[in-house]
N, C-alpha and C positions, 0 to 999 in steps of 0.2 A: 457932257460930264454927268448930269443928273440921270440920264438914261443909262449910262454905264453903271452908275451906282445902284440904280433900281434893278438892273439886270443881274448884278452880282447878288443882291439880296434875294431876288427871286430864285436864283440857282441854289443858294444856301437853304432857302425855305423848302424847295422840292427835295433837297437832300435829307433834311430833317424829317420830312413827311415819309420819305421812302424807308428810312431807318426805323421809324416808329411803326410803320406797317409791318415790316419784317419781324420786329420784336413781338408785335401782337400775334402774328401767325405762330411764332415759336411758343408763346405762352398758351395760345389756344390749343396747340398740339399736346403739350404736357397736361393741360387741364382735361382734355378729352381722354388721354391715356389713364388718368386717375379715375375717371368715371367708368370706363369700359374695361379696365384691367390691362395688364401689360402682356401683350402677345409676343413671345420671343421669336416666333417664326416670321413675324412681319416687321421686325425692327428695321428702321430705315437709316439710322444714324450710326456712324462708326463708334462714337463714344458710348451710346447705349448698348450696342452689340458687345463691345469690350467689357462693359460692366457685367453683363449677363454671363459672359465667358468666365470671368473671374469668380463669380458666385458658383458656377457649375464646377469649375476646377477645384474649389475648396470642398464641395460636396464629394467629388470623386476621391480626393485625397483622404477625407475622413473615412470613407468606406474602405479604401485600401488599407488604411492603418488598422481598422477593426478586423480585417481578414488576416493580415500578415503579422500582426503583433504577437508578442508572447502573452501568456495568461494574465500577467499583471497589467499590461497595457490594455488588453481587451476589457478587463474588469473595470478599469477606471477611465476608459476613453471618453472624451468629451463629446456630447451631442450638440450639434449646432442647429438652430432653428432659423428658417428664413424670415426676413422682415415681412410683416403683413401690413396691409392698408385697411384701415377701418373707416367706413363711410357712414355718416349720420345724415339722414334726410328728413326734411319737413314733410310729414305725411299729408298735410293740408294743401300745400301748394305744389308738391313734387319738386321743389327747388332745393338744390344742394345747400346745406347750412354749414357743414364743417367737414373737412377732410384732413385726417391725420395719418401719417405714416410712421409707425413705431418700429424701431430696431431693437429686438430683444437681446439681452446679454447672454452669452454662452452659459449653459448650465455647468456649474462646478462639478468636477468628478467626485464620485462617492468616496468618502474616506475609507481606507482599509479598516480602520477601527470600528466602523459601523457595520461591516460585513464579517460575521464570525467565521465564514468559510473562505475568506480571502487567503489565497495561497494554499488552500487545502482541498480544492475541488478535484475530484477524480472522475474521469470518464471511463465507462466500462464498454468495451467492444461488444457488439451484438454478433458474436461469432456463430457459425452454423452449429446446429444442435449435435452434429456428429462428433464434435470435439468435447462435449460435456454431457448434456442431459441424455443423449442416446446411449452413452456408455453405461449408464445406470440401469437401463432396461435389461441388460444381460448381466445383472449383478452376480449371478452364480459363477461366472467365469472371470471375474476381475482379478482374482488371485487363485492360482492352482492349489488344490487340496484344501481350500478354505472358502466357505460360503459367506460372502460379504453382504448378502441381502438384508439381514437384520441390522447391520451396522450403518447402512445408509438411511435408515429411518430417522425421524425427528431431525431432518435437515443435516444428517451426517453425525449426529450425536450418539445414535444407537438407542437401544431400549432403555427405558427408565429403570433405575435400580430401586427395588423394594428393600429397604434396609430393615433387617430383623434384629440386628445386634446393637443398634444405636451407635454404630461406629461412625456413620455418616449423618448428615442433616437430612431432614425429611424431604426437602425439595432441592432440585438443581443437580442431581447426580444421575449419570448415565453410563452404560457399559460401552464406552467409546473405543473404537479401534484406532491404533496408532497411525494407520495409513489413510485416514479420512480428512486430513487437514485441508486439502484442496477443495473439498465439498463444503466443509464448515466455513472456510474463508469466503468462498463465493456467496454463500447465503448471508454471511455477515455484511459483505459489500453491498448487497441489495438493500440493506437497511442503513447504510452509511449516511450520516447526516449531510455530508457535502458531496454526494453523488450528483452528477450533472449530465443532462442529455446534450449539452453544448460542448463539443470537444475543444472549442476555442477558449473556453473558460478554464479548462482542466490544467492542473499543474502536473498531473501524472495520468497515465492511461493503463488500465488493468485489462489483462487478457485472461478471461475465465476458462482457460483450457485445463483439463484434468490429465496432466502428463503421467502421473503415477498410476492411475486407473488404466490409462491407455497402454502403457508398456507392460504393466503387470500381467496382462492377458497373454503376452507373447514371450515371457522370459524363459520359459521352458519348452523346448521342442519346436520352436519357430525360427525361421531365418530372419536375417536383418532387414529384408525388404518389408516384411510384416511389421517389424518393430519400429521402423522409421517412416512408414507410410503417412501416418497422421501428422508427424512433425513436419515433413516436407510440404504437405497440403496446407498446414496452418501458416507457415511462414510465407508461402506464396500468396495466401489470402490477405495476410497482414500487409505485405509489401505493396499491394495494389491500392491500399486505402490512403486518403489524403492525410489522415492523422500520422501515418508512418513517415511520410515525406517531410513533415515539419522538423523533426529532429532525427530522422532515420532510425527511429525505434529506441533512442536512448532515454526517452521518457516512458517507455513501456515496461511493465513488469508482470510476472506470472508466479504462481505458487505451485510447488510440487509436494505431494504427500509422501514421497519417498526421499531417500538421501540423495544429495546432489550428484554423486558418482553414478547413480542409475541412469542419468541423462547425459553421460559423457563417455560413451563407448569409444575406446581409443583406436580400434581396428575395424575392418569390415569382415572379419571372420565370424561365421555363424556361431562359433563356440564362445565368442566374447560376450560379456554381460552388458545388458542395458540398451538404451537407444542413443542416437546421436543428436538429440534435440538441441542441447546447449553448445554443440560444436559446429552448428550450421552458421554460415556467414551472417545471416539476419539475426540469429539468436545471440551472437556476440555483442549485439547492440542493446540487448534487453537485460533486465535484472531478474534473477531467480531467487525466490524465497523458498526455502525447503527446511525440513526437520533436521537436516545436517548439511552444512555447506561443504563444497569441495574446495580445492586449492586455488580456484580462479577468482579473480577480483569482483566479478559480477554475480557471485553466489553469496547469499547471506543466510545464516541459520536463524530460524525462529522456533519457538518452543513446540515440542510434541504436544498433541492434545492430551489433556488429563481427563479424569472422570467427572470433574466438577465444571459445570456450565451454568453459572448463576444468571438469574433473570433480573435481579435487583441488587443494588449495592449493599443493602442491609444483610443479604445472605453471605456476602464476602466477609463483612465485619463480624457476623455471628460465628462464622467458621474460624476466623482469626482468634476470637476470644476463646473458643473451644480449644484451639491448639495451644494457647498460652496456659490454660488450666490443666492440660493433660499431663498425667503422671507417667514418666518414662522409666520403666523397670530395667531396660537393657541399656548397656553402654553403646552397643552398635548392632546393626542388622545388615545382613547381605541377602538379597533376593536375586536368585539367578541359577543358572545351570552351568556345569563344567564344559569346557571346550577341549576334549581330549585329543582331537586331531590338530589343534593349533599349537605351534611351537612358540608363539609370542604371547599367548594368553596367560594371565595371572589368576584366572578364576579358580583353578585347582588349588593354588596356594591360599587364596582367600577362604575357600570352603574349609580347607584343612585347619587353618587358624581359628576360624569361627567355631567349628565343631569342638575344638579343644579348649574353648573358653566358656566359662559359665556366664560371662557377661555379654555373650553374643547370641543373637537370634537369627537362625538360618531358615529362610523360606525357599524350599526346593522347587525350582521351576523346570525340572526334567519333564520332557514331553509326556503327557498323559497324567501327570500329577494334578493338573488343573488349579494349582495354587495361585499361580501368577496370572491366570485368566479371570480370577474372581476379584473384582474391585474391592469388596469388603475385606478380603483376606490381605490384600496388598496394603491397603490403607491402615488396617489394624496393626500389621507388622511394623510399618514405619512410624506410626504414632507411639508405639511402645518403646522407641529407641531415641537416644540422644544423637547418635551419628548413624549415617547410612552410607555404606560403601558403594562407590560408583565407578567400577573399572570399565574400560572399553568393552563394547558388546561385539556384535559381528562387524561393527564399524567403530569409529571413535566414540560415538554418542549412544545413548539409550534412553528410552522413555522414562525409565525409573528415576532419572535425575529429577524430573519435574513432579513425579508422584511423591518423592521424598520431600521436596521443598513444600509441596502442598500439605504434607503431614507435619510440617514444622521440624523436620529432621535435618540436621546439619550434614550436607553432602561431603564425602571424602573422595577427592579425585586423585588419579594416578597418571593422568596425561593432560597436558595443557590444551590439547585439541578436543577434549571431551566437553568443555564448557567455556573456558576463559576466552578462547579465540573464536568461539562459535557464536555465542548468543550475546554479541556486544551491545545490542540495543536493549536487552532485557535485564542483564545482570550487571552488578556494580563493577567498575573497572578495578577497584581494589578487592581482589578475590579473598583476601584474608579476613574481610569483614563478615563473610557469610559461609566460608567453607574452609576445609583443611586440605593440604596437598602433600601427598607422599609420592616421591619419584618412583616410577614403575620399576626401574632397574634396581633400586634399593630393595624392593620386595622380591624380585626375581632372584637376586643374589643373597637373599635371606639376611639382609643387613638390619632389618627392622622387624619388630613384633607389633602388630597393629594394636593389640590390647594395651601394651605399655605406652605406646606413642599417644594414644587417646587419653589415657589416665593422666598424662603429664600436662595436659591443657588445663590452665587454671579455671576454677569454677566461674569466676567473674567473666572471663573471656567466653566461656561456653554460653552463659546467659545472654551476653551481648550478641553473639553470633546467631543464637536461636531467634532472638527478637528481630534481627535483620532478615533472617530467612522468612519469618512470618510476615514481615512487611512486604516481601517480594511476591507474595501470593497473588495479588491482583494482576501483576505484570506477567504472570506465566499461565494464566487461565484464559480460555476463550469463552466469552459470555454466550448464552443461548441466542442464536441468530434471530429469534422471534422477538427479542427485546433489546433495549439499549440501557447500558449502565451509565446514566447521566452523570453520576458523581465520581466515577472511577475510570481510569484508563486500563484496559485489559491488553492481552498480547496482540490482538488485532489492531487496536489503536496505535500501539507502539510500533508495530510493523509498518503501518501506513505512514506514520510520522517519519520513520527512517527512510522510506522510499522517497518521500517528498523532499527531504533534506538532500538526498543523493542527487535527485534530478535538478534541484535548484543549484547545486554545486556545478553540475555540468553546464547549466545555462550561464553561470558566471564565467566559466572558462571560455565558452563561445563568445560571450560579450567582450571578453578581454583579448580575443583574437587567438586563443590557444586551440590546439587540436584536442577535441574531447575524447578521441579514441585512445590517446596515450594513457595507459594504466587502467582503462575502464574495464577491460575483460582479460587482462593478462594473467598468465599462470604465475602464481606467487608461491615459490618453493618454500618460503619461510613463514607462510601463513600459520601453519600448525607446528 
């Protein structure tokens, strides 16, 4: 009985010793791993191996999110840091004194309020030079019968104006051609505060193609193959880029220095006008900003370039003060030339009424007169008048609209598509605050006399409208690309803001599961 009891105790004692030995081995293993570092390739336990896989999986997911997320997710994605082991040793004995393993907390994402460019980053494609800079090398042939070489100087602003009549300010004035917007815009974008080299950060993507200069070379005497060649090559290049595949081009935009219709040739007849750039399948997913929009929903009008390109905000404010003080001796001015071959033009009627009124100033722009090619003469005429007549030109819009606003002259429109439905980002929605409207048909049918109509406007309203026009000046000028107007938003800033809002709206539709193609580039017959 005593032997039996002793045997049982010995059995239990050996069992305890065995368990203690095994535990010691396990502790020794972990102690050794802490001293030598964890080698994932030599892990021998299932639990340790699983732990490493979990960590690695989290790393991979973090990287995937950074690559595939939208610009907002990318900008604020959280970076995770692996836990690290810190080892402190006693240098005298070589014996380990303390081992601590610290797990760092994930870094909080940067608040959008701390990043002034959050939601405003633009990525600019580095397209082949054949689509922009190389076009300028042959500047003599950009427009037939017209040498553009002097106008591409000063980053597209043209030659500086030496003012001898004190009509203009001493600085900031250039003889700018109305077709150089795409060059001016490109140079402004190079100085854009929120330009990024990381397309993953970008809220929108700019394509610095010069479509107006490209097609302008081939509008007369060339077949459609020549006119469309660069457009086909460009969209092929774009569609192969990873940036394109992210939203299939709906975050892409480009700028045209000609009217939108010049890029929407409807047929493949050589006698038809323009290129087919904006009717290509890829281009249907892009947004075009041009001096005059067409009837498609992915066309937006932005102001024609004026002669004023300030380098500082104070220059704008000085000009505004000058326009407020200017005495205006004429009731209205018309600067233009007749269109005798046009059955729809009202220019002939405007010229007749202007010439028959002592309160009207007529600036004759007949070819060869050189009146309307001289910035000083144009600005002097508009500064001398209370109202400036702005009928449709060869198309619905004309550069003169913005020259008159720059001069503090209240524009008088005759077609809704000349400004109200064109420049929705730059001009007030309530057009009665800054302009007067006379229906085109009323003038054609001789139902109105312009002189009498303008005289009926109360003086108080005239003063209020003029002040509103003068306030619009910063919004319709493009600053000198070599400088930044830190205190003011110019036409470039407003255009970029409009594009960013449009792309953000598309992203919301995608997030909500809607088809972003619906309405994006459709023909809108009621637009104008």
